N, CA, C and O atoms as CSV, one atom per row, in Angstrom:
chain,resi,resn,atom,element,x,y,z
A,1,MET,N,N,-38.876,31.871,-44.424
A,1,MET,CA,C,-38.559,32.349,-43.551
A,1,MET,C,C,-38.928,31.182,-42.346
A,1,MET,O,O,-37.937,30.518,-42.041
A,2,LYS,N,N,-39.562,30.999,-41.974
A,2,LYS,CA,C,-39.607,30.097,-40.529
A,2,LYS,C,C,-39.700,28.271,-40.811
A,2,LYS,O,O,-39.705,27.250,-40.122
A,3,GLN,N,N,-39.742,28.512,-41.744
A,3,GLN,CA,C,-39.120,27.583,-43.183
A,3,GLN,C,C,-38.081,27.277,-42.878
A,3,GLN,O,O,-38.153,26.141,-42.409
A,4,SER,N,N,-36.743,27.767,-42.861
A,4,SER,CA,C,-35.605,28.254,-42.520
A,4,SER,C,C,-34.708,28.412,-40.765
A,4,SER,O,O,-33.679,28.254,-40.108
A,5,LYS,N,N,-35.820,28.750,-40.797
A,5,LYS,CA,C,-35.374,28.369,-38.080
A,5,LYS,C,C,-35.506,27.034,-38.580
A,5,LYS,O,O,-34.545,26.511,-39.145
A,6,ILE,N,N,-36.665,26.384,-38.425
A,6,ILE,CA,C,-37.181,25.170,-38.550
A,6,ILE,C,C,-36.516,24.192,-39.487
A,6,ILE,O,O,-36.601,23.118,-38.892
A,7,ARG,N,N,-35.695,23.924,-41.015
A,7,ARG,CA,C,-33.937,23.534,-40.835
A,7,ARG,C,C,-32.504,23.383,-39.540
A,7,ARG,O,O,-31.694,22.662,-38.958
A,8,LYS,N,N,-33.138,24.879,-39.778
A,8,LYS,CA,C,-31.720,25.176,-38.588
A,8,LYS,C,C,-31.863,24.406,-37.458
A,8,LYS,O,O,-31.154,23.411,-37.608
A,9,LEU,N,N,-32.314,24.383,-36.622
A,9,LEU,CA,C,-32.946,23.761,-36.177
A,9,LEU,C,C,-33.198,22.905,-35.650
A,9,LEU,O,O,-33.355,22.486,-34.504
A,10,PHE,N,N,-33.245,22.566,-36.847
A,10,PHE,CA,C,-33.017,20.617,-36.645
A,10,PHE,C,C,-31.396,20.220,-36.942
A,10,PHE,O,O,-30.553,19.726,-36.193
A,11,LEU,N,N,-31.333,20.578,-38.129
A,11,LEU,CA,C,-29.087,20.237,-38.549
A,11,LEU,C,C,-28.773,20.699,-37.034
A,11,LEU,O,O,-28.072,19.886,-36.431
A,12,VAL,N,N,-29.187,21.942,-36.236
A,12,VAL,CA,C,-28.156,21.539,-34.918
A,12,VAL,C,C,-28.621,20.853,-34.324
A,12,VAL,O,O,-27.708,20.068,-34.066
A,13,SER,N,N,-29.662,20.435,-33.742
A,13,SER,CA,C,-30.230,19.753,-33.082
A,13,SER,C,C,-29.370,17.949,-33.871
A,13,SER,O,O,-28.287,17.531,-33.461
A,14,ALA,N,N,-29.873,17.512,-34.539
A,14,ALA,CA,C,-28.811,16.573,-35.462
A,14,ALA,C,C,-27.234,16.846,-35.153
A,14,ALA,O,O,-26.561,15.879,-34.797
A,15,LEU,N,N,-26.463,18.451,-35.306
A,15,LEU,CA,C,-25.888,17.767,-35.207
A,15,LEU,C,C,-24.715,17.640,-34.033
A,15,LEU,O,O,-23.556,17.225,-34.069
A,16,CYS,N,N,-25.654,18.257,-32.843
A,16,CYS,CA,C,-24.885,18.505,-31.357
A,16,CYS,C,C,-25.594,16.907,-30.932
A,16,CYS,O,O,-25.117,16.476,-29.883
A,17,SER,N,N,-26.933,15.733,-31.763
A,17,SER,CA,C,-26.579,14.873,-31.642
A,17,SER,C,C,-25.429,14.013,-31.633
A,17,SER,O,O,-24.826,13.606,-30.640
A,18,MET,N,N,-25.107,13.701,-33.246
A,18,MET,CA,C,-23.816,13.299,-33.471
A,18,MET,C,C,-22.526,13.497,-32.765
A,18,MET,O,O,-21.634,12.685,-32.514
A,19,SER,N,N,-22.627,14.721,-32.511
A,19,SER,CA,C,-21.501,14.987,-31.782
A,19,SER,C,C,-21.081,14.405,-30.257
A,19,SER,O,O,-19.972,14.241,-29.747
A,20,LEU,N,N,-22.461,14.159,-29.739
A,20,LEU,CA,C,-22.202,13.592,-28.411
A,20,LEU,C,C,-22.608,11.877,-28.223
A,20,LEU,O,O,-22.757,11.194,-27.210
A,21,LEU,N,N,-22.711,11.530,-29.794
A,21,LEU,CA,C,-22.774,9.890,-30.535
A,21,LEU,C,C,-20.364,9.520,-30.596
A,21,LEU,O,O,-19.549,8.597,-30.616
A,22,PHE,N,N,-20.415,10.588,-30.597
A,22,PHE,CA,C,-19.106,10.168,-31.556
A,22,PHE,C,C,-17.672,10.632,-30.358
A,22,PHE,O,O,-16.479,10.344,-30.448
A,23,THR,N,N,-18.258,11.270,-29.514
A,23,THR,CA,C,-17.450,11.579,-28.285
A,23,THR,C,C,-18.105,11.263,-27.527
A,23,THR,O,O,-17.488,11.708,-26.560
A,24,ALA,N,N,-18.733,10.922,-27.228
A,24,ALA,CA,C,-18.707,9.303,-25.135
A,24,ALA,C,C,-17.930,9.089,-25.387
A,24,ALA,O,O,-17.349,8.713,-26.405
A,25,PRO,N,N,-17.561,9.523,-23.439
A,25,PRO,CA,C,-16.226,8.440,-23.402
A,25,PRO,C,C,-16.275,6.708,-23.263
A,25,PRO,O,O,-17.303,6.337,-22.698
A,26,SER,N,N,-15.591,5.883,-23.568
A,26,SER,CA,C,-15.867,4.635,-22.806
A,26,SER,C,C,-14.872,4.506,-21.897
A,26,SER,O,O,-13.880,5.223,-21.764
A,27,LEU,N,N,-15.204,3.520,-21.261
A,27,LEU,CA,C,-14.355,2.817,-19.843
A,27,LEU,C,C,-14.296,1.646,-20.508
A,27,LEU,O,O,-15.232,0.953,-20.906
A,28,THR,N,N,-12.337,1.348,-20.669
A,28,THR,CA,C,-12.118,0.115,-20.074
A,28,THR,C,C,-11.828,0.142,-19.024
A,28,THR,O,O,-11.620,1.119,-18.306
A,29,ILE,N,N,-11.747,-1.565,-18.670
A,29,ILE,CA,C,-12.214,-1.436,-17.431
A,29,ILE,C,C,-11.134,-3.044,-17.652
A,29,ILE,O,O,-11.594,-3.948,-18.350
A,30,GLN,N,N,-9.550,-3.227,-16.891
A,30,GLN,CA,C,-9.319,-5.087,-17.399
A,30,GLN,C,C,-8.354,-5.369,-16.137
A,30,GLN,O,O,-7.174,-5.061,-15.970
A,31,ALA,N,N,-9.144,-5.974,-15.414
A,31,ALA,CA,C,-9.134,-7.041,-14.925
A,31,ALA,C,C,-7.710,-8.214,-14.991
A,31,ALA,O,O,-7.450,-8.911,-15.971
A,32,SER,N,N,-7.111,-8.197,-13.994
A,32,SER,CA,C,-6.041,-8.741,-14.157
A,32,SER,C,C,-5.880,-9.686,-12.036
A,32,SER,O,O,-5.989,-9.240,-10.894
A,33,ALA,N,N,-5.529,-11.343,-12.771
A,33,ALA,CA,C,-5.278,-11.788,-11.423
A,33,ALA,C,C,-4.140,-11.098,-9.829
A,33,ALA,O,O,-3.158,-10.368,-9.689
A,34,ALA,N,N,-4.614,-11.507,-9.376
A,34,ALA,CA,C,-3.279,-10.881,-7.876
A,34,ALA,C,C,-2.681,-12.158,-7.766
A,34,ALA,O,O,-3.175,-13.279,-7.649
A,35,THR,N,N,-0.819,-11.513,-7.866
A,35,THR,CA,C,-0.062,-12.927,-8.190
A,35,THR,C,C,0.691,-12.413,-6.937
A,35,THR,O,O,0.591,-11.199,-6.762
A,36,PRO,N,N,1.395,-13.076,-6.067
A,36,PRO,CA,C,2.799,-12.784,-4.715
A,36,PRO,C,C,4.082,-12.230,-5.579
A,36,PRO,O,O,4.574,-12.663,-6.621
A,37,PRO,N,N,4.345,-11.407,-4.974
A,37,PRO,CA,C,5.972,-11.112,-5.090
A,37,PRO,C,C,6.541,-12.584,-5.946
A,37,PRO,O,O,6.632,-13.153,-7.034
A,38,SER,N,N,6.784,-12.638,-4.691
A,38,SER,CA,C,7.552,-14.391,-5.322
A,38,SER,C,C,6.864,-15.770,-4.457
A,38,SER,O,O,6.535,-15.790,-3.271
A,39,SER,N,N,6.782,-16.743,-5.333
A,39,SER,CA,C,6.374,-17.910,-4.504
A,39,SER,C,C,6.874,-18.933,-3.675
A,39,SER,O,O,6.313,-19.940,-3.242
A,40,GLU,N,N,8.565,-18.312,-3.453
A,40,GLU,CA,C,8.718,-18.976,-2.251
A,40,GLU,C,C,9.097,-18.218,-1.431
A,40,GLU,O,O,10.156,-18.374,-0.822
A,41,THR,N,N,7.897,-16.753,-1.168
A,41,THR,CA,C,8.234,-16.203,0.247
A,41,THR,C,C,6.720,-17.133,0.652
A,41,THR,O,O,6.464,-16.951,1.843
A,42,ILE,N,N,5.709,-18.039,-0.018
A,42,ILE,CA,C,4.787,-17.919,0.585
A,42,ILE,C,C,4.453,-18.345,1.613
A,42,ILE,O,O,4.307,-19.392,0.982
A,43,SER,N,N,4.174,-18.596,2.600
A,43,SER,CA,C,4.164,-19.430,3.652
A,43,SER,C,C,2.762,-19.719,4.729
A,43,SER,O,O,2.013,-18.771,4.965
A,44,PRO,N,N,2.511,-20.982,5.295
A,44,PRO,CA,C,0.935,-20.402,5.901
A,44,PRO,C,C,0.840,-20.768,7.690
A,44,PRO,O,O,1.434,-21.406,8.559
A,45,GLN,N,N,-0.504,-19.749,7.471
A,45,GLN,CA,C,-0.369,-18.955,8.577
A,45,GLN,C,C,-1.112,-19.965,9.603
A,45,GLN,O,O,-1.339,-19.490,10.716
A,46,ALA,N,N,-1.339,-20.708,9.472
A,46,ALA,CA,C,-2.110,-21.924,10.645
A,46,ALA,C,C,-0.883,-23.145,10.737
A,46,ALA,O,O,-0.259,-23.874,9.966
A,47,ASP,N,N,-0.995,-22.792,12.546
A,47,ASP,CA,C,-0.448,-24.200,12.515
A,47,ASP,C,C,-0.114,-26.073,12.191
A,47,ASP,O,O,0.864,-26.354,12.884
A,48,VAL,N,N,-0.305,-26.578,11.879
A,48,VAL,CA,C,-0.844,-28.244,11.823
A,48,VAL,C,C,-0.173,-29.142,13.317
A,48,VAL,O,O,0.866,-29.677,13.704
A,49,ILE,N,N,-1.852,-28.798,13.857
A,49,ILE,CA,C,-1.843,-30.090,14.493
A,49,ILE,C,C,-2.787,-30.823,14.012
A,49,ILE,O,O,-3.886,-30.786,13.458
A,50,THR,N,N,-1.482,-31.924,14.661
A,50,THR,CA,C,-2.290,-33.782,14.709
A,50,THR,C,C,-2.859,-34.138,16.523
A,50,THR,O,O,-2.781,-33.582,17.618
A,51,TRP,N,N,-3.534,-35.637,15.832
A,51,TRP,CA,C,-3.619,-36.282,17.290
A,51,TRP,C,C,-2.190,-37.428,16.823
A,51,TRP,O,O,-1.913,-37.946,15.741
A,52,VAL,N,N,-1.313,-37.522,18.579
A,52,VAL,CA,C,-0.265,-38.496,18.268
A,52,VAL,C,C,-1.054,-39.536,19.621
A,52,VAL,O,O,-1.368,-39.232,20.771
A,53,TYR,N,N,-1.195,-41.053,18.724
A,53,TYR,CA,C,-1.864,-42.129,19.399
A,53,TYR,C,C,-0.394,-42.634,19.992
A,53,TYR,O,O,0.675,-42.570,19.385
A,54,GLU,N,N,-0.648,-43.235,21.549
A,54,GLU,CA,C,0.672,-43.883,22.668
A,54,GLU,C,C,0.180,-45.471,22.587
A,54,GLU,O,O,-0.957,-45.330,23.035
A,55,ARG,N,N,0.274,-46.515,22.378
A,55,ARG,CA,C,-0.089,-47.513,24.195
A,55,ARG,C,C,1.328,-47.213,24.849
A,55,ARG,O,O,2.502,-46.846,24.878
A,56,ARG,N,N,-0.009,-47.767,25.403
A,56,ARG,CA,C,1.724,-48.313,26.967
A,56,ARG,C,C,0.767,-49.469,27.812
A,56,ARG,O,O,-0.109,-49.269,28.653
A,57,GLY,N,N,1.444,-51.134,27.083
A,57,GLY,CA,C,0.023,-51.495,27.782
A,57,GLY,C,C,-0.423,-51.919,26.750
A,57,GLY,O,O,-0.316,-52.002,25.527
A,58,ASN,N,N,-1.177,-52.261,27.985
A,58,ASN,CA,C,-3.002,-52.556,27.170
A,58,ASN,C,C,-3.845,-51.019,26.615
A,58,ASN,O,O,-4.743,-50.868,25.786
A,59,GLU,N,N,-2.967,-49.849,27.635
A,59,GLU,CA,C,-4.243,-48.723,27.875
A,59,GLU,C,C,-3.297,-48.121,26.401
A,59,GLU,O,O,-2.173,-48.511,26.083
A,60,VAL,N,N,-4.629,-46.474,25.250
A,60,VAL,CA,C,-4.395,-46.436,25.299
A,60,VAL,C,C,-4.167,-45.205,25.043
A,60,VAL,O,O,-5.313,-44.921,24.697
A,61,TRP,N,N,-3.183,-43.542,24.860
A,61,TRP,CA,C,-2.779,-42.173,25.160
A,61,TRP,C,C,-3.134,-41.621,23.882
A,61,TRP,O,O,-3.180,-42.211,22.802
A,62,LYS,N,N,-3.486,-39.889,24.249
A,62,LYS,CA,C,-3.606,-39.279,22.921
A,62,LYS,C,C,-2.927,-37.861,24.005
A,62,LYS,O,O,-2.636,-37.447,25.128
A,63,CYS,N,N,-2.985,-37.688,22.916
A,63,CYS,CA,C,-2.251,-35.675,23.079
A,63,CYS,C,C,-1.995,-35.248,21.358
A,63,CYS,O,O,-1.496,-35.758,20.355
A,64,LEU,N,N,-2.484,-34.349,21.644
A,64,LEU,CA,C,-1.806,-32.608,20.303
A,64,LEU,C,C,-0.427,-32.173,20.411
A,64,LEU,O,O,0.151,-31.487,21.254
A,65,TYR,N,N,0.047,-32.883,19.087
A,65,TYR,CA,C,1.404,-32.078,18.408
A,65,TYR,C,C,0.437,-31.738,17.136
A,65,TYR,O,O,-0.411,-32.243,16.401
A,66,ASN,N,N,1.651,-29.693,17.562
A,66,ASN,CA,C,1.976,-29.187,16.640
A,66,ASN,C,C,3.351,-29.714,16.430
A,66,ASN,O,O,4.424,-29.919,16.998
A,67,THR,N,N,2.484,-29.855,14.869
A,67,THR,CA,C,3.288,-30.270,13.663
A,67,THR,C,C,4.778,-29.159,13.218
A,67,THR,O,O,5.903,-29.649,13.317
A,68,SER,N,N,4.641,-28.004,12.849
A,68,SER,CA,C,4.915,-26.692,12.485
A,68,SER,C,C,5.455,-25.901,12.853
A,68,SER,O,O,5.829,-24.885,12.267
A,69,LEU,N,N,5.760,-26.568,15.060
A,69,LEU,CA,C,6.522,-25.179,16.010
A,69,LEU,C,C,6.844,-26.734,16.277
A,69,LEU,O,O,7.223,-26.543,17.432
A,70,GLY,N,N,7.021,-28.429,16.076
A,70,GLY,CA,C,7.664,-29.271,17.319
A,70,GLY,C,C,7.117,-29.100,18.773
A,70,GLY,O,O,7.845,-28.856,19.735
A,71,ILE,N,N,5.649,-29.265,18.844
A,71,ILE,CA,C,5.510,-28.937,20.323
A,71,ILE,C,C,4.615,-29.587,21.210
A,71,ILE,O,O,3.617,-29.297,20.551
A,72,TRP,N,N,4.223,-30.134,22.022
A,72,TRP,CA,C,3.491,-30.767,22.612
A,72,TRP,C,C,2.219,-29.632,22.678
A,72,TRP,O,O,2.247,-28.403,22.608
A,73,VAL,N,N,1.414,-30.317,22.797
A,73,VAL,CA,C,-0.563,-28.900,23.111
A,73,VAL,C,C,-0.962,-29.709,24.297
A,73,VAL,O,O,-1.153,-30.923,24.224
A,74,GLY,N,N,-1.055,-29.189,25.116
A,74,GLY,CA,C,-2.314,-30.077,26.159
A,74,GLY,C,C,-1.686,-31.068,27.346
A,74,GLY,O,O,-0.902,-30.921,28.284
A,75,ASP,N,N,-2.251,-31.855,26.939
A,75,ASP,CA,C,-1.693,-33.113,28.754
A,75,ASP,C,C,-1.829,-34.193,27.237
A,75,ASP,O,O,-1.838,-33.965,26.027
A,76,TRP,N,N,-1.933,-35.606,28.216
A,76,TRP,CA,C,-1.976,-36.721,27.044
A,76,TRP,C,C,-2.915,-37.579,27.829
A,76,TRP,O,O,-2.573,-37.813,28.988
A,77,ILE,N,N,-4.471,-38.286,27.236
A,77,ILE,CA,C,-5.106,-38.096,26.915
A,77,ILE,C,C,-5.243,-39.292,26.954
A,77,ILE,O,O,-4.545,-40.001,26.229
A,78,TYR,N,N,-6.224,-39.858,27.853
A,78,TYR,CA,C,-6.490,-41.534,28.187
A,78,TYR,C,C,-7.380,-42.031,27.652
A,78,TYR,O,O,-8.544,-41.643,27.754
A,79,VAL,N,N,-6.992,-42.997,26.972
A,79,VAL,CA,C,-7.940,-43.418,25.363
A,79,VAL,C,C,-8.882,-44.725,25.856
A,79,VAL,O,O,-10.061,-44.571,25.535
A,80,GLY,N,N,-8.734,-45.388,26.234
A,80,GLY,CA,C,-9.400,-46.428,26.997
A,80,GLY,C,C,-8.390,-47.822,26.412
A,80,GLY,O,O,-7.838,-47.755,25.313
A,81,GLU,N,N,-8.246,-49.134,27.378
A,81,GLU,CA,C,-7.582,-50.416,27.358
A,81,GLU,C,C,-7.892,-51.078,25.924
A,81,GLU,O,O,-9.084,-51.299,25.710
A,82,VAL,N,N,-6.745,-51.510,24.657
A,82,VAL,CA,C,-7.680,-52.417,23.988
A,82,VAL,C,C,-6.405,-54.225,24.545
A,82,VAL,O,O,-5.377,-54.550,25.138
A,83,GLY,N,N,-7.449,-54.705,23.839
A,83,GLY,CA,C,-6.754,-56.361,23.522
A,83,GLY,C,C,-5.761,-56.389,22.696
A,83,GLY,O,O,-5.501,-55.668,21.733
A,84,SER,N,N,-5.037,-57.591,23.303
A,84,SER,CA,C,-3.113,-57.894,22.887
A,84,SER,C,C,-3.655,-57.930,21.273
A,84,SER,O,O,-2.702,-58.160,20.529
A,85,GLY,N,N,-5.162,-57.734,20.413
A,85,GLY,CA,C,-4.768,-58.670,19.106
A,85,GLY,C,C,-6.284,-57.356,18.372
A,85,GLY,O,O,-7.145,-57.725,17.574
A,86,GLU,N,N,-6.203,-56.294,18.798
A,86,GLU,CA,C,-7.166,-54.755,19.003
A,86,GLU,C,C,-5.290,-54.060,17.999
A,86,GLU,O,O,-5.474,-53.217,17.121
A,87,MET,N,N,-4.146,-54.401,18.206
A,87,MET,CA,C,-3.316,-52.508,18.673
A,87,MET,C,C,-2.397,-53.495,18.265
A,87,MET,O,O,-2.505,-54.600,18.796
A,88,PRO,N,N,-0.966,-53.202,16.901
A,88,PRO,CA,C,-0.271,-53.700,16.829
A,88,PRO,C,C,0.461,-52.594,17.834
A,88,PRO,O,O,1.636,-52.747,18.168
């Protein structure tokens, strides 16, 4: 009788363990790259600003120019003088 209880307990334990093993949920996560809705709607967010140099006689001046908006940024800044052969 005692041996019968031990067998039943072992059998129930084994069945519970196997049922947990086979019914364990599996989690699947799929990664995908973010893509914009249309490649034609992408536009730069930052303005493109470049230095523009100008020669006035033997003097060189520079000023910032916003090429995105087509406007000058700030005032002209004197850079220095050049000789006749240094700058075309």
